[in-house]
C-alpha positions as CSV (number, residue, x, y, z in Angstrom):
1,M,-15.6,-1.4,-14.4
2,S,-12.8,-1.8,-16.9
3,T,-12.9,1.4,-19.1
4,V,-14.2,4.9,-18.4
5,V,-12.2,6.8,-21.0
6,G,-11.5,6.3,-24.7
7,A,-8.3,5.1,-26.3
8,D,-7.0,8.5,-27.3
9,E,-7.8,10.0,-23.9
10,A,-6.2,7.0,-22.2
11,G,-3.0,7.6,-24.1
12,R,-3.0,11.3,-23.1
13,L,-3.6,10.6,-19.5
14,L,-0.8,8.0,-19.4
15,D,1.6,10.4,-21.0
16,A,0.6,13.0,-18.3
17,L,1.3,10.5,-15.6
18,I,4.7,9.5,-16.9
19,K,5.7,13.1,-17.4
20,G,4.7,14.0,-13.8
21,D,1.9,16.3,-14.8
22,M,-0.7,14.4,-12.7
23,P,-2.4,14.9,-10.4
24,D,-3.5,18.4,-11.6
25,D,-3.7,21.4,-9.4
26,K,-7.1,20.2,-8.1
27,G,-5.6,16.8,-7.1
28,R,-7.3,15.0,-10.0
29,F,-6.0,11.8,-11.7
30,G,-8.2,12.2,-14.7
31,P,-11.8,11.7,-13.4
32,F,-10.6,10.4,-10.0
33,G,-9.1,12.0,-6.9
34,G,-9.8,15.5,-5.8
35,R,-10.6,16.8,-2.3
36,Y,-14.0,16.1,-0.6
37,V,-13.5,17.1,3.1
38,P,-15.4,18.8,5.9
39,E,-15.2,22.6,5.9
40,T,-13.4,22.5,9.2
41,L,-10.5,20.6,7.6
42,V,-10.1,22.7,4.5
43,P,-7.5,25.1,6.1
44,A,-5.5,22.0,7.3
45,F,-5.5,20.5,3.8
46,E,-4.5,23.8,2.2
47,R,-1.7,24.2,4.7
48,L,-0.5,20.6,4.0
49,D,-0.8,21.1,0.2
50,A,1.3,24.3,0.5
51,G,3.8,22.5,2.7
52,V,4.1,19.6,0.2
53,R,4.7,22.0,-2.7
54,A,7.3,24.0,-0.7
55,H,9.3,21.1,0.9
56,L,8.8,17.8,-0.8
57,H,11.2,18.4,-3.8
58,D,13.3,21.0,-2.1
59,A,17.0,20.1,-2.1
60,E,17.4,20.3,1.6
61,F,14.3,18.2,2.4
62,Q,15.4,15.6,-0.1
63,R,18.9,15.5,1.3
64,D,17.5,14.8,4.8
65,F,15.0,12.3,3.5
66,Q,17.6,10.4,1.4
67,K,20.0,10.3,4.4
68,E,17.3,8.8,6.6
69,L,16.5,6.2,3.9
70,R,20.1,5.2,3.7
71,E,21.2,5.4,7.3
72,W,18.1,4.5,9.2
73,V,15.7,2.7,6.9
74,G,18.4,0.6,5.3
75,R,17.9,1.4,1.6
76,P,18.4,0.3,-1.0
77,T,16.6,-2.9,-0.1
78,A,17.7,-6.1,-1.9
79,L,16.5,-7.6,-5.1
80,S,16.6,-11.4,-4.6
81,F,16.5,-14.0,-7.3
82,A,14.3,-16.9,-6.2
83,P,16.0,-20.1,-7.6
84,R,13.7,-22.8,-6.1
85,L,10.5,-20.8,-6.7
86,S,11.7,-20.2,-10.3
87,E,12.3,-23.9,-10.8
88,A,8.9,-24.8,-9.4
89,W,7.1,-22.2,-11.5
90,G,9.0,-22.7,-14.7
91,A,9.8,-19.0,-14.7
92,E,12.5,-16.5,-13.7
93,V,11.3,-15.0,-10.4
94,W,12.8,-11.9,-8.7
95,I,11.7,-10.4,-5.4
96,K,12.0,-6.8,-4.3
97,R,12.6,-7.1,-0.6
98,E,10.7,-4.4,1.2
99,D,10.5,-6.8,4.1
100,L,14.2,-6.0,4.7
101,A,13.5,-2.3,5.4
102,H,13.6,-1.1,9.0
103,T,10.3,-2.1,10.8
104,G,9.7,-4.8,8.2
105,A,7.7,-3.2,5.4
106,H,7.5,-0.5,2.8
107,K,5.5,1.6,5.1
108,I,8.6,3.1,6.7
109,N,9.5,5.0,3.5
110,N,6.3,7.1,3.7
111,A,6.3,7.4,7.4
112,I,9.8,8.9,7.8
113,G,9.2,11.2,4.9
114,Q,5.9,12.5,6.3
115,A,7.4,12.8,9.8
116,L,10.2,15.0,8.4
117,L,7.5,17.1,6.7
118,A,5.5,17.4,9.9
119,K,8.6,18.8,11.7
120,R,9.0,21.4,8.9
121,L,5.4,22.4,9.2
122,G,5.7,23.0,12.9
123,S,3.2,20.3,14.0
124,Q,3.1,19.5,17.7
125,R,1.9,15.9,17.4
126,V,1.2,13.2,14.9
127,I,-1.8,11.0,14.4
128,A,-2.0,7.9,12.2
129,E,-4.2,5.0,11.3
130,T,-3.3,1.4,10.7
131,G,-4.8,-1.8,9.5
132,A,-2.2,-4.5,9.4
133,G,-0.2,-2.6,12.0
134,Q,2.9,-2.0,9.8
135,H,2.0,1.6,9.2
136,G,1.4,2.1,12.9
137,V,4.8,0.6,13.7
138,A,6.5,2.7,11.0
139,S,4.7,5.9,12.2
140,A,5.7,5.3,15.8
141,A,9.3,4.6,14.8
142,A,9.5,7.6,12.6
143,C,8.0,9.9,15.2
144,A,10.4,8.6,17.8
145,R,13.2,9.4,15.3
146,V,12.2,13.0,14.8
147,G,10.9,13.6,18.3
148,L,7.1,14.0,17.9
149,P,4.4,12.3,20.0
150,C,2.3,9.9,18.1
151,T,-1.2,8.4,18.5
152,V,-2.2,5.5,16.3
153,Y,-5.9,4.6,15.6
154,M,-6.5,0.9,14.9
155,G,-9.7,-1.1,14.5
156,A,-10.5,-3.5,17.3
157,V,-10.7,-6.5,14.9
158,D,-7.3,-5.6,13.5
159,M,-5.8,-5.2,17.0
160,E,-6.7,-8.7,17.8
161,R,-5.3,-10.3,14.7
162,Q,-2.2,-8.1,14.6
163,A,-1.4,-8.3,18.3
164,P,2.5,-8.4,17.8
165,N,2.4,-5.0,16.0
166,V,0.2,-3.5,18.7
167,D,2.8,-4.2,21.2
168,R,5.6,-2.9,18.9
169,I,3.7,0.4,18.4
170,R,3.5,0.9,22.2
171,R,7.1,-0.1,22.8
172,L,8.1,2.6,20.2
173,G,6.4,5.2,22.4
174,A,3.1,5.7,20.6
175,E,-0.4,5.5,22.0
176,V,-2.8,3.0,20.4
177,V,-6.5,3.8,20.3
178,A,-8.9,0.9,19.7
179,V,-11.6,1.8,17.2
180,E,-14.9,0.0,18.1
181,S,-17.1,1.8,15.6
182,G,-18.1,0.7,12.1
183,D,-16.4,-2.5,10.8
184,K,-13.6,-2.1,13.3
185,T,-10.9,-2.4,10.6
186,L,-8.9,0.0,8.5
187,R,-11.8,2.1,7.1
188,A,-13.1,2.7,10.6
189,A,-9.6,3.6,11.8
190,I,-9.2,6.2,9.0
191,D,-12.6,7.7,9.9
192,E,-11.6,8.0,13.6
193,A,-8.2,9.5,12.7
194,L,-10.0,12.1,10.5
195,R,-12.4,12.9,13.4
196,A,-9.4,13.4,15.7
197,W,-7.7,15.7,13.2
198,V,-10.9,17.9,13.1
199,T,-10.6,18.6,16.8
200,D,-7.1,20.2,16.5
201,P,-6.1,20.7,12.8
202,D,-3.7,23.5,13.6
203,N,-1.3,21.6,15.8
204,T,-1.8,18.0,14.5
205,Y,-0.3,16.3,11.5
206,Y,-2.2,13.4,10.1
207,L,0.3,10.8,8.8
208,L,-1.8,8.9,6.3
209,G,-0.4,5.5,5.4
210,S,-1.6,4.7,1.9
211,A,-2.1,6.4,-1.4
212,V,-5.8,7.2,-0.6
213,G,-7.8,10.0,0.7
214,A,-8.1,13.7,-0.3
215,H,-5.4,15.6,-2.2
216,P,-2.4,15.9,-1.6
217,Y,-2.2,12.5,0.2
218,P,-2.3,10.2,-2.9
219,Y,0.4,12.3,-4.6
220,L,2.5,12.7,-1.4
221,V,2.5,9.0,-0.6
222,R,3.3,8.0,-4.2
223,E,6.3,10.4,-4.3
224,L,7.6,9.0,-1.0
225,Q,7.2,5.3,-2.2
226,V,8.5,5.5,-5.8
227,V,11.9,4.7,-4.4
228,I,10.7,1.0,-4.5
229,G,10.2,1.0,-8.2
230,Q,13.2,3.2,-9.0
231,E,15.5,0.8,-7.1
232,A,13.9,-2.3,-8.5
233,R,14.1,-1.1,-12.1
234,Q,17.8,-0.4,-11.9
235,Q,18.5,-3.6,-9.9
236,M,16.7,-5.7,-12.6
237,L,18.9,-4.1,-15.3
238,D,22.0,-4.7,-13.2
239,Q,21.3,-8.2,-11.8
240,A,18.9,-9.8,-14.2
241,G,20.3,-8.2,-17.3
242,G,16.9,-6.8,-18.3
243,L,13.5,-5.7,-17.2
244,P,10.8,-8.2,-16.2
245,D,7.9,-9.3,-18.5
246,A,5.5,-8.7,-15.6
247,A,5.5,-7.0,-12.2
248,F,3.1,-7.9,-9.4
249,A,2.1,-6.2,-6.2
250,C,-0.7,-6.5,-3.7
251,V,-3.3,-3.7,-3.6
252,G,-5.4,-2.6,-0.6
253,G,-5.2,1.2,-0.6
254,G,-2.3,0.8,-2.9
255,S,0.9,2.5,-1.6
256,N,3.4,-0.4,-2.2
257,A,1.9,-1.1,-5.6
258,I,2.0,2.5,-6.8
259,G,5.5,2.8,-5.5
260,L,6.6,-0.2,-7.6
261,F,4.5,0.5,-10.6
262,Y,4.9,4.2,-11.1
263,P,8.6,4.2,-12.3
264,L,7.7,1.3,-14.7
265,L,4.7,2.9,-16.4
266,G,6.7,3.9,-19.4
267,D,8.3,0.4,-19.9
268,D,7.0,-2.5,-21.9
269,I,6.1,-4.4,-18.8
270,E,2.7,-6.0,-17.7
271,L,1.8,-4.5,-14.4
272,I,-0.6,-6.5,-12.3
273,G,-2.2,-5.5,-9.0
274,V,-3.7,-8.2,-6.8
275,E,-6.6,-7.4,-4.5
276,A,-8.1,-9.5,-1.7
277,G,-10.6,-12.0,-3.1
278,G,-11.6,-13.0,0.4
279,I,-13.9,-16.0,0.6
280,G,-16.3,-15.3,-2.3
281,D,-17.5,-13.0,-5.1
282,G,-20.4,-11.5,-3.2
283,L,-20.5,-8.0,-1.8
284,G,-19.0,-8.2,1.7
285,E,-17.1,-11.4,1.0
286,N,-14.0,-9.8,-0.3
287,A,-12.0,-6.6,-0.7
288,A,-11.6,-6.7,-4.5
289,T,-12.6,-3.1,-5.0
290,L,-11.4,-2.6,-8.6
291,A,-12.8,-5.9,-9.7
292,T,-16.4,-5.3,-8.4
293,G,-16.6,-1.7,-7.2
294,T,-18.2,1.4,-8.6
295,P,-17.2,5.1,-8.6
296,G,-18.0,7.1,-5.5
297,V,-16.5,9.3,-2.7
298,L,-14.7,7.7,0.2
299,Q,-12.7,9.5,2.9
300,G,-12.1,12.6,0.8
301,S,-11.5,11.1,-2.7
302,Y,-13.5,10.2,-5.7
303,T,-12.4,6.7,-6.6
304,I,-13.7,3.2,-7.0
305,I,-15.3,1.8,-3.8
306,L,-17.4,-1.1,-2.6
307,Q,-20.9,0.1,-2.2
308,D,-24.5,-1.1,-2.5
309,D,-27.1,0.2,-4.9
310,D,-28.0,2.9,-2.4
311,G,-24.5,4.1,-2.2
312,Q,-23.8,2.7,1.3
313,V,-20.1,1.7,1.7
314,Q,-19.9,-2.0,2.4
315,E,-17.8,-3.9,4.9
316,T,-15.1,-6.1,3.4
317,Q,-13.5,-9.5,4.2
318,S,-9.9,-10.6,3.9
319,I,-7.6,-12.8,5.8
320,S,-5.0,-9.9,5.5
321,A,-5.8,-6.8,7.6
322,G,-3.8,-4.5,5.3
323,L,-6.0,-5.3,2.2
324,D,-9.3,-5.2,4.2
325,Y,-10.4,-1.9,2.8
326,S,-13.5,-0.7,0.9
327,G,-11.7,1.6,-1.5
328,V,-8.5,2.1,-3.4
329,G,-6.2,5.0,-4.3
330,P,-7.5,7.2,-7.1
331,E,-4.3,6.7,-9.2
332,H,-5.0,3.0,-9.2
333,A,-8.6,3.7,-10.3
334,L,-7.2,5.7,-13.2
335,L,-4.6,3.1,-14.2
336,Q,-7.3,0.5,-14.4
337,A,-9.6,2.9,-16.4
338,I,-6.9,3.6,-19.0
339,G,-5.9,-0.1,-19.2
340,R,-2.2,0.4,-18.1
341,V,-2.5,-1.8,-15.0
342,K,-4.5,-5.0,-14.8
343,Y,-6.2,-5.7,-11.4
344,I,-7.1,-9.2,-10.4
345,S,-7.8,-10.9,-7.1
346,A,-6.6,-13.9,-5.1
347,R,-8.7,-15.6,-2.4
348,D,-7.8,-16.3,1.2
349,D,-6.9,-19.9,0.6
350,E,-4.8,-19.1,-2.4
351,A,-2.9,-16.5,-0.4
352,L,-2.2,-19.0,2.4
353,E,-1.0,-21.6,0.0
354,A,1.3,-19.1,-1.7
355,L,2.7,-18.0,1.6
356,Q,3.6,-21.5,2.6
357,E,5.1,-22.3,-0.8
358,L,7.4,-19.2,-0.5
359,C,8.4,-20.2,3.1
360,A,9.2,-23.8,2.1
361,T,11.1,-22.9,-1.2
362,E,12.9,-19.6,-0.4
363,G,12.9,-19.3,3.4
364,I,11.0,-16.1,3.3
365,L,8.0,-15.5,5.6
366,T,6.1,-12.9,3.7
367,A,3.1,-10.9,4.9
368,L,-0.4,-12.2,4.2
369,E,-1.0,-9.1,2.0
370,T,2.0,-9.8,-0.2
371,S,1.1,-13.5,-0.5
372,H,-1.8,-12.5,-2.7
373,A,0.7,-11.2,-5.2
374,Y,2.6,-14.5,-5.1
375,A,-0.6,-16.4,-5.7
376,A,-1.4,-14.4,-8.9
377,A,2.2,-14.5,-10.1
378,R,2.3,-18.3,-9.8
379,E,-0.8,-18.5,-12.0
380,Y,0.7,-16.1,-14.5
381,A,4.0,-18.1,-14.7
382,Q,2.0,-21.3,-15.5
383,Q,0.3,-19.4,-18.4
384,H,3.6,-17.9,-19.6
385,P,6.4,-20.5,-19.3
386,G,9.9,-19.0,-19.2
387,C,8.7,-15.5,-18.4
388,R,10.6,-13.1,-16.1
389,I,8.6,-12.0,-13.1
390,L,9.2,-9.2,-10.5
391,I,7.2,-9.4,-7.2
392,G,7.0,-6.6,-4.8
393,N,7.5,-8.2,-1.4
394,S,5.8,-5.4,0.6
395,G,6.5,-6.7,4.1
396,R,7.4,-9.6,6.4
397,G,4.9,-12.0,8.0
398,D,5.9,-12.0,11.6
399,K,2.9,-9.8,12.4
400,D,0.6,-12.5,10.9
401,M,1.5,-15.3,13.2
402,P,-1.7,-15.1,15.3
403,T,-3.7,-15.6,12.1
404,L,-1.4,-18.3,10.6
405,I,-1.6,-20.3,13.9
406,Q,-5.3,-20.7,13.2
407,H,-4.5,-22.7,10.0
408,P,-2.2,-25.5,11.3
409,A,-3.7,-28.2,9.0
410,R,-2.8,-26.3,5.9
411,I,0.7,-25.5,7.2
412,R,1.4,-29.1,8.2
413,R,0.2,-30.5,4.9
414,H,2.6,-28.3,3.0
415,A,5.5,-28.8,5.4
416,S,5.3,-32.6,5.0
417,S,5.0,-32.6,1.2
């Protein structure tokens, strides 16, 4: 699905996005978004929506939020020139280093922002979901910072392949609940967290980790993550002497990508989101939602999802837990529909190869999620010699060591070359 709106309408929608007039008051990004939730959760969502409108852009909240970003998260994160990778690719490569943020990924920007919001709303406890574990770690750390108990729901499959992060979450004082239902990955964890929220919506705050779900979450997460693109844009001007020709970010639910892309929408820059191509093109062999999905409702939002002809949401496959998701944020669905962002995919083996190349040339162990963006950026550089590229390095790869250890032949081959 590449186009659902005409050229004139696409221009109007893009202008509305850039001006901050979207989502609308119903949480719609053009035809996507909205709020499709059980009746029992409607009051909780309305309370959250009112809280976001009252606090998010309030001067006092922003002062506290920016203070935490500076003094606790460690912002601004660095923009690193990659000299050896640039030489190898025949391009000028710059890396926005979210791996250098506290807890090791971009997730902390959103987590501390929502934790501060939960305190202002008088919530007594926080629940969260996680796939790769980085949002779970960030949520646990943020809740420890503001003094709220935290429970993290995580698919049993992801708990096994992200074992270091499971231990980190527990050491930060949060409880981890293994989800054995469904596909036992991120989608199942979100479902379980929503069920837990239904049982106590008045006292519980659901700290959603990506730009997905029912309104106002896609908007809220975007607004807390745009610091990535705002910093990167100014850093490119200051350090590189100009904006990039193209910017790349991996896309699962899409929080790091929307954080990087949103401040760049009005610039003459190619924006390329990279999904998980998994092991093949067939349904169930990948998590390339925007490449092969169709419109539908998933976990409270009308967006693009991976479903069969009967509308049954399908399980996904990816070597990266954080991209292993059957849907995508509604703002990304719109950005594809209007043609402002191009969405492609990289397969498991390509991501592994890109990860090792980055390790060997720049001394950066990136997350398996982010390595998909590097794989696509390398191909782009080969097709556009001399171009200037910006890559959003969403997180570090320590958490992926249990998975990487299972691929010793590939690693040894590259290390000896």
